[in-house]
N, C-alpha and C positions, 0 to 999 in steps of 0.2 A: 496416400497423400493426406495430410492433416486437413481436416475441415476448418475453415476460417470462421471464427465466431462473428456473427453479424448482430449488431445492436439494432433491434427492431423498434425504432422510435419514429413517430410522425410528429415532427417538431418544426416550428418556425425558429428563426435565429435572432429575433428581436431581443434586446437586452433590457431588462427591467431591474430596478434596484430595490424595490420593496416587495415583500411577500407576506402573505397571511398563512398561518399554519392551517393544514388541512383538517377538516372536521373529522371527528372520530368518536365512537361510543366507548372508547377505552379510557377510563379515568374521568376526571372532572372536565367540564367544558373548557377547552384551552383559550387562554387569552391570545390576542394577536401578537405575533412575534415577527420582528423585522430583522432581516439580514441584508447588509449592503453587499451585493455580489460584485466582484471586481470585473472590469472590462475583460471580455474574452470568455466569460462563463455565462452562457444563456440561462435565463431564469427557468425556462421550460425544462431544461436538462436537470437543473438542481431540484426542482419540485417533483420531477418524475422519480427521483431517488429518495424522497422522503416517504417512508411507508405510512399508510393510512392508520395502522395500529400503533403508531408512535409519532404523532405530530409534534412539532417543536413548540414549546412554550417557554417563557422566561424562567419559570420555576424548574423545569426539567433541564434546561441548558445549564443553569447555575448549579444545580445539584450534581449534574454530570461533571462539571468543571471541578468541583470540590473533590469528588471521588477520584477523578483522574490524577490529581496531585497528592492524594492521601496514601502515604506508605503503610498506614494501618490496615490496608486491604491485604497486605502480604503476611505470611505466617510469623515473621519476626520483626515486623514494623520497619523494614529497611528499604523496601522496593515498592514504588508506585508505577502506574502506567507511564508517568513522565520520566522515570528512570531510563527507559529505553526510547522514549519519544519526547525529547527535551526541546522546548520552544527555542532556546538559544542555539540549538543545532538543527533548526528547521524541522523539528519534531522527529528527528532521527537521534542516534547517540554517538556518532563519530567513531564507533568501534567496528572492527571486522565482525566480531560476534558479540552478542549482548551478554551482560553479566547480571545474574539474578541473585536470589537469596544465598547467603553463604559463599558468595564469589563463584557460584556455579556458572559455567559457560553454556550458552545456547548453541544450536547447531546451524542457525541461519541468521544472516544480517538483519538488523532492524530497519525496515523501510520507513520513510516519512509517512505520517498520516495526513498530511495536506492532500486534499482531494481523494482520500481513501474511500469516501462514500460512493464514488463513481466506479469502483472496482467491480468486476463481474463476480469475483470471489475474493475472500480475504486470506491472508497469509500467502507466502510464495507458492504454495501448492493449491490454493483455492479451496481448502478443506472446510472453510466456514463460508456460508452463503451471504451473510449480512454483517454489518458492524455489531449488531446485537449478539449474534452467534460468536463473533470473534472476541468480544469483550469478556466472555465467560471463560475462555480456555486458558489464558495466562494465569488466571487466579489459582488454578489447580495443577499447573505444570511445575514439576519439581525443580526445573532449571530456571524458572521465572519467579513467580510469587509464592510457590511452595505450599499452598494450603492442601490439606488432606481431602477436602470435599467442598462443594459449594455451600453446604449447610453450615460448615465452619465459618465461612465468610459472612453469611447472612446473620448468624448469631453474633459475630463480632460487631457488625454494622448496627444491628438492633440495640446493642449494648452501649452505643455512643449517643448520648442525649441530644447532641446537636443535629443528628440525622433524623430523629423521630418526626419532628415537625416538618422537616424538609421533604420527606417522602409523602407525608400527608398532604402537603401543599401541592406537590408535583403530580401525585398519582391517586390521592384519596385513600391510601392504605399504607400499611407498614412495609418495610423493605422485604423484598424477595430477590432471588437471584435474577429473575427475569426483569424486575424493575431496576435493579442495579445496572444491568446491561443496557436497558433502554435509556437510562439517564446518561451513562457514559457515551453511548452512541449519539444521543442528542447533542452533547457538547461537540463531539467530533464532526458532526454535520455542519458546524459553523466554521470549521477550519478549511476554508476554500481559498485557493491561491490562483491568481490571475494577474491582469494588468502588468504583464511583462513588456519588454521592448518589442518582442515579436507581436504581442496582441495589438499594440499601438501601430506597428508597421502594417499588420494585416488589416487594420481598420482604416488605412489610408495615409498614415503619417510616414512618408517615405524617408524621413530623417531619423526615425526612431531607432533604427538599427544601423550599426557601422557598416562601411563597405565590406569589411572582412566578414561580418556576420551575414550580410546578404549573399556573399559568395558561398558561405557555408550552407545557407538555406538551399541554394541551388544544388550543391553537392549532396546534401541530405536527401533531396527529392530525386536525384538522378543517379550518377555513377557510384555514390556511396551506398546506395540500396538501403539506407536506414529506414525510409518510410514504409518498406514492406512490412516491418513489424511495428514500428513506431508511427502508426498512421494518425492523421489529423484531418478533421473537417469541422465546419462551423457548428454542426449539431452534436459533435462529440470531440471537443478540442483538447484531448489529453495525451496525444502522442503515444498511444498504445493501441494494439489491435485486440487487447483483452484475451489473447490466446496464451497457451502454455507451450514453450519451445525448449528443445535441447540444443544448447550452443556449445556443449562440451565442458562447461565449467566443472562438472562433477569429476572429470578426469584428474583434477587437482588432488583428489583424495586417492590414496593408494588402493583402497578397497573397491573403487568404482567398477573396474572392468569385471572383477569376479562377481560383484553384486548384479551387474548387468546380465551376465550369463545366467545366473540363477533366476533373475526376474523374467527373462525371455522364456525360460523353461516353465516358470509359474504361469505365464500368460498362455502358453500352449496348452497347459493342463487346465486352464480356465478356473484357476483358484479365485475365490471371491476377494473383494477388497478387505473385508474384515479379517479373513485368514491371512492376507498379506501383511496387514499391519501388525499382527501377532508374530508372524514368521520373521519379518525383517526388522529386527531391533538391534541396538548396539552400534558399534563403531562403523560409521560411514553410511548407515541405512538412510539417513536424511537426504543423501545425494540422489536417491531414486525419485525424489520429487513427486510430481503429480501421479505417478504410477501407484503410489501407496493409497491414493484416493480412489482411482478408477479401476486399477487392475489391467488397464489397456497398455499393450506393449509400446504403442506410439508415445506413451507418456513417460517412459523410462527416462529419468534425468531431465524431465521438462519442468520449467518453472515459469511463473507468470511474467509476461512482458511488462516491465514497470513503466509508468509514466515518466516522461523526461522533464516535466515541469519541475523547476527548482533543483535540477540535477547538479548544478554547480555547487549547491550548499550541502549535499548529502553524502559526501565521500565517507568511507570507501564504498566500492561498488561491487555488483553481482551478489548473488544470494549467499556467497561465502565470504564476502568482503575482501576478495583477493586482489582487486584492482584498486590501487591507492589513489590514482588520479584519473581525470578524464583522458589524458594522453594514454594511459595504460589501457583504458577501455577501447579507444580508437585503434590502437595497435593490435589488440586482441581480435577485433573484427576485420582489420585489414588482412590478417592472415587467414581469415575464415573460421575463426573459433578453434576449438580443439576437436580433433577427429575422434569419433567413437562409433560403434555399430548403429546407434539410433540417433545420430545427429540430425537436426532439422534439415529437411530436403532443400529449403530455400536459402540456406546459409552457404555462402561461397566467398572466396577471397576477393578483395577489391584492390585496384591499383591507385593509391592516393599518394601524391607527393607530400613532402613535409609541409609545404605551404598550404596545400589543400587540407591536410589534417589540422593545421592551426586555424584555418578559416572555419572548419567544422566545429571546432571547440568554441570559437567565438559565437557561432550560432547557438550552441547549446547553452552558453552563458546568457544569451538573450532570452531564454525561456524562464529566467528567474523573476518571480513576481515581486512587485515593489514592496508589498507588505511583508513577504517572506524575508526579503533582504533587510528591511528595517528591523524586523524582529530579531534577526541574528546580530545586527549591528548594535542593538540596544540590550544585548545579553538576555533575550527572551522575555522582556517585560511586556506582558499581554495588555 
């Protein structure tokens, strides 16, 4: 039985709208920085996820914003962070698989970075522990930004005059790969989505959600079994259990079953994660998911349970982008996912009528934040 990850937070659920950056000995003394948190996202949760060694300051957030949209961070000046995380697409890219330098295709769908700061691990397989760790890896991925090394990135950034003063203002020193990552992560921690129809309904406005969405909420919590994985409570309101689960999506790839047999043998032989990452390369290897991080047979084909906030805006779905619509997602789970030797033990088929499926989709649409929707409607104008 897979252990369910528990978020150990002792938090009240009061909502505040102003925050001051946490004090830190890292870099210059930070100015106060204010973020308006949307209804539904408690201040205590937000502040818990801001690390003490990288407090938010106006200078860091603005520097991170500039770096996020700067294609000069890629080897050929064509790809920025925003290429795969586009504001006008709710910080996703609308593609099944992302496209990096030279038109190279990635192996997993680009998720939104709205509320990414609250993830227990970054990427679909959780291989990065923080936003800072995550920001470094696309820079040197040959299918993404294509740089040969982090040193190459730092040299290029240091050669851009406009960034010299910006790094001194933000951190008190010249650019390094760690500071580039800290700046980008600071900007990303301002991308918080809430104030959805559900949040207003949950706060007591009984008219905030349509009758269909309210019926969908009941289905979500009961016979639909959705809340088993996409859990929600007032202290962690993100509709995810932060776990990694095999729902059988990997079966879409013709190599998956063969890879699974090899992976089970590797797990029996207790091969280390480093050895696994070297052994499993090439076509289809990405479908092994979390297993390549942990070496645990329970993690074969397992991927992070994504948040459902703003899910209406971030099609296509699943880690391989194989579901084009929310209807496709519902039908996949109605049948109980795709069978395979290591499918998650909690996944099973559910009996939902077409009307119940429609109500469930209406509820999922009620999880779209007001700001996220406006951002998409105004073509990503921040």
